[in-house]
C-alpha positions as CSV (number, residue, x, y, z in Angstrom):
1,X,-7.7,5.9,49.8
2,X,-4.6,8.1,51.1
3,X,-2.4,9.4,48.6
4,X,0.1,7.2,49.7
5,X,-1.9,3.9,48.9
6,X,-2.5,5.7,45.7
7,X,1.2,6.2,44.8
8,X,1.9,2.5,45.6
9,X,-1.0,1.0,43.4
10,X,-0.2,3.7,40.6
11,X,4.2,2.5,40.7
12,X,6.6,5.0,40.4
13,X,6.0,8.5,39.3
14,X,8.5,7.7,36.1
15,X,7.0,4.6,35.2
16,X,5.3,4.0,31.4
17,X,1.8,4.4,31.6
18,X,-1.0,3.4,29.7
19,X,-1.6,6.0,26.7
20,X,-4.8,7.8,27.1
21,X,-3.4,10.8,25.6
22,X,-3.5,11.7,21.8
23,X,-1.2,9.0,19.8
24,X,2.5,9.8,19.8
25,X,2.8,8.2,16.7
26,X,-0.2,9.5,15.2
27,X,0.4,11.2,11.8
28,X,-2.0,14.0,12.3
29,X,-0.9,17.5,13.6
30,X,-1.1,18.6,16.7
31,X,-1.0,22.7,17.9
32,X,3.1,21.5,18.6
33,X,3.6,20.1,15.1
34,X,2.4,23.5,13.7
35,X,4.5,25.4,16.0
36,X,7.5,23.4,15.2
37,X,6.9,22.8,11.7
38,X,7.5,26.3,10.5
39,X,11.2,26.2,12.3
40,X,12.1,22.9,10.8
41,X,10.5,22.7,7.1
42,X,13.2,23.0,4.4
43,X,13.6,26.6,2.9
44,X,14.2,25.1,-1.0
45,X,14.3,22.1,-2.7
46,X,17.8,21.3,-2.3
47,X,17.5,20.7,1.8
48,X,14.2,18.4,1.0
49,X,14.6,14.6,1.8
50,X,12.9,12.0,0.1
51,X,10.5,11.9,-2.6
52,X,12.8,12.3,-5.1
53,X,11.4,11.4,-8.5
54,X,8.6,14.0,-7.4
55,X,10.8,16.9,-6.4
56,X,12.7,16.4,-9.5
57,X,9.6,16.7,-11.5
58,X,8.5,19.4,-9.5
59,X,11.6,21.6,-10.0
60,X,11.6,21.0,-14.2
61,X,8.0,21.9,-14.2
62,X,8.6,25.5,-12.3
63,X,11.6,26.2,-14.4
64,X,9.4,25.4,-17.7
65,X,6.8,27.8,-16.5
66,X,9.5,30.5,-15.7
67,X,10.7,30.4,-19.2
68,X,7.4,31.0,-20.8
69,X,7.0,33.4,-18.3
70,X,3.7,32.3,-16.9
71,X,2.4,30.5,-13.6
72,X,3.0,26.8,-12.8
73,X,0.3,24.5,-13.8
74,X,-2.3,23.6,-11.0
75,X,-0.9,20.6,-8.8
76,X,-2.4,18.0,-6.8
77,X,-0.5,16.2,-4.1
78,X,-1.9,13.0,-2.2
79,X,-0.6,10.4,0.0
80,X,-1.1,9.8,4.2
81,X,-0.7,12.3,6.3
82,X,2.7,14.2,7.6
83,X,4.7,13.2,4.7
84,X,5.4,16.6,3.2
85,X,2.5,17.7,1.0
86,X,2.2,21.7,3.1
87,X,6.4,21.7,2.8
88,X,6.1,20.9,-0.9
89,X,3.6,23.7,-1.3
90,X,5.3,26.1,0.4
91,X,8.3,25.2,-1.4
92,X,6.7,25.6,-4.7
93,X,5.4,29.2,-3.7
94,X,9.1,29.9,-2.7
95,X,10.5,28.6,-5.9
96,X,8.1,30.5,-8.2
97,X,8.2,33.9,-6.3
98,X,4.5,34.1,-5.4
99,X,3.1,34.2,-2.1
100,X,1.2,31.1,-0.4
101,X,-2.2,31.8,0.8
102,X,-3.1,28.6,2.7
103,X,-6.7,27.5,3.7
104,X,-8.6,24.0,3.9
105,X,-11.3,22.2,2.4
106,X,-13.6,22.3,5.9
107,X,-13.7,26.1,6.0
108,X,-14.7,26.9,2.8
109,X,-18.3,26.4,3.6
110,X,-19.9,28.7,1.3
111,X,-19.3,30.4,-2.3
112,X,-18.4,34.0,-0.8
113,X,-15.4,32.3,1.2
114,X,-13.7,31.0,-1.7
115,X,-14.5,34.1,-3.5
116,X,-12.7,36.7,-1.4
117,X,-9.8,34.4,-1.4
118,X,-9.7,34.2,-4.8
119,X,-10.2,37.6,-6.0
120,X,-7.4,38.4,-3.3
121,X,-4.9,36.7,-5.3
122,X,-2.0,38.3,-7.1
123,X,-0.1,37.3,-10.2
124,X,1.9,34.2,-9.6
125,X,0.0,33.5,-6.2
126,X,0.0,30.1,-4.6
127,X,-3.5,28.8,-3.2
128,X,-3.1,25.8,-0.9
129,X,-6.0,23.8,0.1
130,X,-5.1,21.4,2.2
131,X,-8.0,17.8,2.3
132,X,-9.6,19.5,-0.7
133,X,-11.4,16.3,-1.0
134,X,-13.4,17.8,1.9
135,X,-14.9,20.9,-0.4
136,X,-18.5,21.2,-0.5
137,X,-20.2,20.8,-4.2
138,X,-21.5,24.3,-4.7
139,X,-18.0,25.7,-3.7
140,X,-16.0,22.9,-5.9
141,X,-18.4,23.8,-8.8
142,X,-17.3,27.9,-8.5
143,X,-13.6,26.6,-8.3
144,X,-13.8,25.2,-11.7
145,X,-14.0,28.0,-13.9
146,X,-11.5,29.9,-11.9
147,X,-9.0,26.9,-12.5
148,X,-9.6,26.8,-16.1
149,X,-10.5,30.2,-17.5
150,X,-9.2,32.3,-14.3
151,X,-12.9,33.7,-13.9
152,X,-15.7,33.7,-11.6
153,X,-19.3,33.3,-12.8
154,X,-22.0,35.5,-10.8
155,X,-25.5,35.0,-11.3
156,X,-27.4,38.3,-11.1
157,X,-31.2,38.2,-10.3
158,X,-33.5,35.5,-10.8
159,X,-35.6,33.9,-13.4
160,X,-36.3,35.6,-16.7
161,X,-34.1,38.5,-15.7
162,X,-30.7,36.6,-14.6
163,X,-28.0,37.1,-16.0
164,X,-24.5,35.7,-15.8
165,X,-21.4,38.4,-14.9
166,X,-17.8,37.0,-15.1
167,X,-15.2,38.0,-12.7
168,X,-11.8,38.1,-14.0
169,X,-9.1,36.6,-11.4
170,X,-5.4,37.1,-11.9
171,X,-3.2,34.1,-12.8
172,X,-2.4,31.8,-9.8
173,X,-1.6,28.4,-9.1
174,X,-3.7,26.3,-7.0
175,X,-1.6,23.3,-4.9
176,X,-4.6,20.9,-3.4
177,X,-3.5,18.4,-0.9
178,X,-5.4,15.4,0.1
179,X,-5.0,12.1,2.2
180,X,-8.1,10.3,0.3
181,X,-7.6,10.9,-3.4
182,X,-10.5,8.6,-3.9
183,X,-12.9,10.9,-2.5
184,X,-12.0,13.6,-5.1
185,X,-14.7,14.0,-7.8
186,X,-13.5,13.2,-11.5
187,X,-14.1,16.7,-12.6
188,X,-11.8,18.6,-9.9
189,X,-9.2,15.9,-10.3
190,X,-9.0,16.5,-14.1
191,X,-8.4,20.1,-13.8
192,X,-5.2,19.8,-12.1
193,X,-2.1,19.7,-14.8
194,X,0.3,18.1,-12.2
195,X,-0.6,15.3,-9.9
196,X,1.6,13.7,-7.3
197,X,1.7,10.7,-5.0
198,X,3.4,10.9,-1.9
199,X,4.9,7.8,-0.7
200,X,6.1,6.8,2.7
201,X,10.0,7.5,3.4
202,X,12.7,4.6,4.0
203,X,14.2,4.4,7.3
204,X,17.6,6.1,5.5
205,X,15.8,9.0,4.5
206,X,14.3,9.5,7.7
207,X,17.5,9.2,9.5
208,X,18.6,12.3,7.4
209,X,15.1,14.5,8.5
210,X,16.4,13.5,12.1
211,X,19.6,14.8,11.8
212,X,18.6,17.8,9.9
213,X,15.9,18.5,12.7
214,X,18.3,17.9,15.5
215,X,20.8,20.5,13.8
216,X,18.0,22.8,13.9
217,X,16.9,22.7,17.1
218,X,20.4,22.4,18.8
219,X,19.7,18.8,19.8
220,X,23.2,16.7,20.6
221,X,22.4,13.4,18.9
222,X,24.5,10.2,17.3
223,X,23.9,8.6,14.3
224,X,22.6,5.8,16.0
225,X,20.4,7.7,18.3
226,X,18.7,9.3,15.0
227,X,18.5,5.5,13.5
228,X,16.9,4.6,16.1
229,X,13.8,7.3,16.1
230,X,13.9,6.6,12.2
231,X,13.4,3.2,12.6
232,X,10.2,3.7,15.1
233,X,8.8,6.9,12.8
234,X,6.5,4.6,10.7
235,X,7.9,6.3,7.5
236,X,6.5,9.4,7.9
237,X,8.7,12.9,8.8
238,X,6.2,14.3,10.9
239,X,6.4,11.4,13.7
240,X,9.9,11.5,13.2
241,X,10.5,15.0,14.2
242,X,7.8,14.5,17.4
243,X,9.5,11.5,18.3
244,X,12.7,13.6,18.0
245,X,11.4,16.0,20.4
246,X,10.1,13.8,22.9
247,X,13.8,12.2,23.1
248,X,15.3,15.4,23.3
249,X,13.1,16.0,26.4
250,X,14.1,12.4,28.0
251,X,17.8,13.3,27.2
252,X,17.8,16.7,28.8
253,X,16.5,15.1,32.0
254,X,18.0,11.9,32.3
255,X,20.8,11.6,29.7
256,X,22.9,15.1,30.2
257,X,21.3,16.0,26.5
258,X,23.2,13.5,24.1
259,X,20.4,11.4,22.2
260,X,22.4,8.0,22.0
261,X,20.6,4.5,20.5
262,X,20.2,3.6,24.1
263,X,18.7,7.0,25.4
264,X,16.3,6.8,22.2
265,X,15.3,3.5,22.9
266,X,14.3,3.9,26.5
267,X,12.6,7.3,25.8
268,X,10.4,5.6,23.4
269,X,9.7,2.5,25.1
270,X,8.3,4.9,28.0
271,X,6.1,6.3,25.4
272,X,4.9,3.3,24.6
273,X,6.6,2.8,20.8
274,X,8.3,-0.9,20.4
275,X,11.0,-1.2,17.7
276,X,8.8,-1.1,14.5
277,X,7.3,2.0,15.8
278,X,3.7,0.2,16.9
279,X,1.8,1.7,20.0
280,X,-0.6,0.1,22.5
281,X,-3.3,0.6,20.3
282,X,-1.6,-1.1,17.1
283,X,-0.8,-4.1,19.5
284,X,-4.1,-4.2,21.0
285,X,-5.9,-4.2,17.6
286,X,-3.3,-7.3,16.5
287,X,-4.0,-9.2,19.8
288,X,-7.6,-8.9,19.1
289,X,-7.4,-10.7,15.8
290,X,-5.0,-13.1,16.9
291,X,-6.1,-14.1,20.2
292,X,-9.8,-13.5,20.5
293,X,-10.4,-14.1,17.1
294,X,-8.2,-16.9,16.1
295,X,-6.2,-14.9,13.4
296,X,-9.3,-14.0,11.9
297,X,-11.1,-13.3,9.0
298,X,-13.0,-10.8,11.5
299,X,-15.2,-8.1,10.4
300,X,-13.7,-4.5,11.7
301,X,-16.9,-3.8,13.4
302,X,-16.3,-6.5,15.9
303,X,-13.0,-5.4,16.2
304,X,-13.8,-2.2,17.1
305,X,-16.5,-3.1,19.9
306,X,-13.8,-5.4,21.3
307,X,-11.6,-2.5,21.7
308,X,-14.0,0.2,22.2
309,X,-13.1,2.4,19.5
310,X,-14.5,4.0,16.9
311,X,-14.7,1.9,12.9
312,X,-13.1,5.0,11.6
313,X,-10.3,5.3,14.1
314,X,-9.2,1.9,13.0
315,X,-9.5,2.6,9.4
316,X,-7.9,5.9,9.1
317,X,-5.5,5.8,11.9
318,X,-4.5,2.4,12.9
319,X,-4.9,0.1,9.9
320,X,-2.9,1.9,7.3
321,X,0.0,1.7,8.9
322,X,-0.4,-2.3,9.7
323,X,-1.3,-2.8,6.2
324,X,1.7,-1.5,4.9
325,X,3.8,-3.1,7.1
326,X,2.2,-6.6,6.3
327,X,0.8,-7.2,9.7
328,X,-2.7,-7.1,8.6
329,X,-4.7,-8.5,5.4
330,X,-8.1,-7.1,4.5
331,X,-10.2,-9.6,2.5
332,X,-13.5,-10.2,1.4
333,X,-14.5,-12.0,4.8
334,X,-13.0,-9.3,7.2
335,X,-9.5,-8.7,8.5
336,X,-6.7,-11.0,9.1
337,X,-3.4,-11.0,11.2
338,X,-0.5,-12.2,9.5
339,X,3.0,-14.7,10.5
340,X,4.7,-11.3,10.9
341,X,2.5,-10.0,13.3
342,X,2.5,-13.1,15.3
343,X,6.1,-13.4,15.6
344,X,6.3,-9.3,16.4
345,X,4.0,-10.2,18.9
346,X,5.4,-13.3,20.3
347,X,2.2,-15.2,19.4
348,X,2.0,-19.0,18.6
349,X,-0.8,-19.4,15.8
350,X,-1.8,-23.3,16.0
351,X,-4.0,-24.7,13.3
352,X,-7.6,-26.2,15.0
353,X,-6.1,-24.4,18.4
354,X,-6.2,-20.8,20.5
355,X,-3.1,-19.1,20.0
356,X,-0.9,-19.2,23.1
357,X,2.1,-16.7,23.6
358,X,5.6,-17.8,23.2
């Protein structure tokens, strides 16, 4: 087949294509997010947008600890990815004057990995463990005395000659972050003095985040453009910043660098993101339930097989936002699509008949 024929079949180079790359509205951090994250993260609690009650309670706890001249109690943040758990850990370290020592649960495979980090901590440092629910059982048990008594127990020799040596640690603050609070063991959860669950953001809050990020990145943006991006960001700041960067690219090439509502809408349409922040996989998931299974209920395994996706991907990546938005219901007999989903997709559901498009 010649190149000219291929081009005719494929269509124009700038036409929207089916998504094969990682989802642009996925909340998991990419390398690009990590690079830009350091630049866009607030430097003080005053610059932090959203989660007002949590921020206020943290500031009170930090001020109280400072007046007692002692480190802040251990803090646990839970909630979906991309809502600012790492940012809050950074702000705690800055506010307390300590150094942030970041790590993650999966990287701490053996007790010696944890011991090396703990013994290097200085007084008042903040140890941040991301995805703390993925700590191994043995490593987690080494963490208990470190959190409670600021010491590590070493067992020397074996059998009748075994001895336990206690290695003292400098007082530190552990900040744990998890996207699956239910997977935390009760003994670990109980050792945190401060526990907060982060909620999804409102569009008005996300608009403020987009406008602030645009100022930091020197992007010309109108309020309506920022609002358009915010409304399609699925309540997640990380996604809002990612969409802003994609819209910026389109604006620089096709719209003289100014992000308006029309420019943002067209840029996100090309990325496959609709007015409610749903992408191709979201819509395919809903259409599978509504069209092929009559609105449900249907088991998640059947949906995964139809879409040729992993069950874990659907449960962890696709369903949370659809459940929050009221597009899907989880029942004892399976998943069901709702009237809101049918209206958004333009599907008419008739009792006893197959659904049809409007």
